[in-house]
C-alpha positions in Angstrom: 74.0 89.1 12.7 74.2 90.5 9.2 71.4 90.4 6.7 72.8 87.3 4.8 73.1 85.3 8.0 69.5 86.2 8.9 68.4 84.9 5.5 70.4 81.7 5.9 68.6 81.1 9.2 65.3 81.6 7.4 66.3 79.2 4.7 67.4 76.6 7.3 64.0 77.0 9.0 62.2 76.3 5.7 64.3 73.2 5.2 63.5 72.0 8.7 59.8 72.8 8.8 58.7 72.2 5.2 61.1 69.5 4.1 61.9 67.8 7.4 65.6 68.2 6.6 68.3 69.3 9.0 70.5 71.3 6.6 74.2 71.3 6.3 74.7 74.9 7.3 78.1 75.3 5.6 76.7 74.1 2.3 73.6 76.3 2.7 75.8 79.3 3.3 77.9 78.5 0.3 74.8 78.2 -1.9 73.5 81.5 -0.6 76.8 83.2 -1.3 76.8 81.6 -4.8 73.5 83.1 -5.5 75.0 86.6 -5.0 73.0 89.7 -4.5 69.8 88.2 -5.8 69.0 86.8 -2.3 68.4 90.4 -1.1 65.9 91.2 -3.7 62.3 90.1 -3.1 61.6 89.3 -6.7 64.8 87.3 -7.5 65.1 85.5 -4.1 61.8 83.8 -4.6 61.1 81.3 -7.4 57.6 80.8 -8.7 58.6 77.3 -9.9 55.3 76.5 -11.7 56.1 79.0 -14.4 57.7 77.4 -17.4 60.4 80.1 -17.8 61.5 79.5 -14.2 61.8 75.8 -14.7 63.9 76.4 -17.9 66.1 78.9 -16.0 66.7 76.5 -13.1 67.5 73.7 -15.6 69.8 75.8 -17.8 71.5 78.2 -15.5 71.8 76.2 -12.4 71.7 72.5 -13.1 73.5 72.4 -16.4 75.7 75.5 -16.2 76.5 75.6 -12.4 76.3 72.0 -11.4 77.6 70.6 -14.8 74.8 68.1 -15.3 73.9 66.7 -18.7 70.9 68.0 -20.6 69.5 64.5 -20.7 69.4 63.8 -17.0 65.5 64.1 -16.6 66.2 67.5 -15.1 62.6 68.8 -15.2 61.4 65.6 -13.4 63.9 66.2 -10.6 62.9 69.9 -10.3 59.3 68.8 -9.9 60.3 66.2 -7.3 62.2 68.9 -5.3 59.3 71.3 -5.6 56.9 68.6 -4.3 59.3 67.9 -1.4 59.4 71.7 -0.6 55.6 71.7 -0.6 53.5 72.0 -3.8 50.8 74.1 -2.2 53.2 77.0 -1.6 53.7 78.6 -5.0 56.6 80.9 -4.0 59.8 79.2 -2.8 63.2 80.5 -1.8 65.7 80.1 -4.6 68.5 79.1 -2.1 66.3 76.3 -0.6 65.4 74.9 -4.1 69.1 75.0 -5.1 70.1 73.3 -1.8 67.6 70.5 -2.4 68.9 70.1 -6.0 72.5 70.0 -4.9 71.7 67.3 -2.3 69.6 65.3 -4.8 72.4 65.2 -7.4 75.1 64.8 -4.8 77.0 67.8 -6.2 78.1 69.2 -2.8 81.7 69.2 -4.2 80.8 72.0 -6.6 80.6 74.2 -3.5 
């Protein structure tokens, strides 16, 4: 099993244990691939989502640019909902898991 596959298993485990979701493994893999090499870097693979600049980055670079959502879609509220679903007590969260939850929330699986 290569390094990416090991990370995807870790992300799936987080979705099962912390979010009570059985993930679509094909979609999870596509999101991980879409994140590129940042998943291998400890700093960029984890989001500290309570920091305002991280919220802005998720909104602008992922939700608007990648998923094609409108700026006025209450995006910050949705990010906060997803963060709460992932578990608010844990400050650091995997980028791929947050992105997966956002894709599912907005039903944007077709982007991948």
